Phi, psi and omega in degrees: 000317182294334179297321182278344186297320182304318184293322176293317180297315179304313181297336177263009178082017182244151186244143173259132350265010182302315181265321189221127176274137183236126177229134177258186178229138176082007177038058175301161184303328183279351180307312180282353179258002179285172179234103007279162177298138188275124172296136180221163175248132182226142183266148178290069184311311188288317172301319178297316178296318182297313178304314177299321182290319176298318184289320180299312179300317178295316178297319186287330178274353182079009177283347186225123173265280179233160181210161174298161178290151176266122182252134185246130185278126170294160177244126175270118176257104183284117173234197187277004182272000177227000000 
């Protein structure tokens, strides 16, 4: 949705980032190609999937019962839209 926002804002006489700061989510391939390039928040999907697989295998083998939740820090990719 954030990728389409600059055009809508421009049509309403607003400029990104002068009038409105804009941040998207998940750093889709088009985010860097928007005008202006879109600042995004991205999650470490590969690390999350790997950890989930390890936990699942440990639980299936009986090596792990319960554990505290694993929290993954997102990354902010700053571009010109904010």
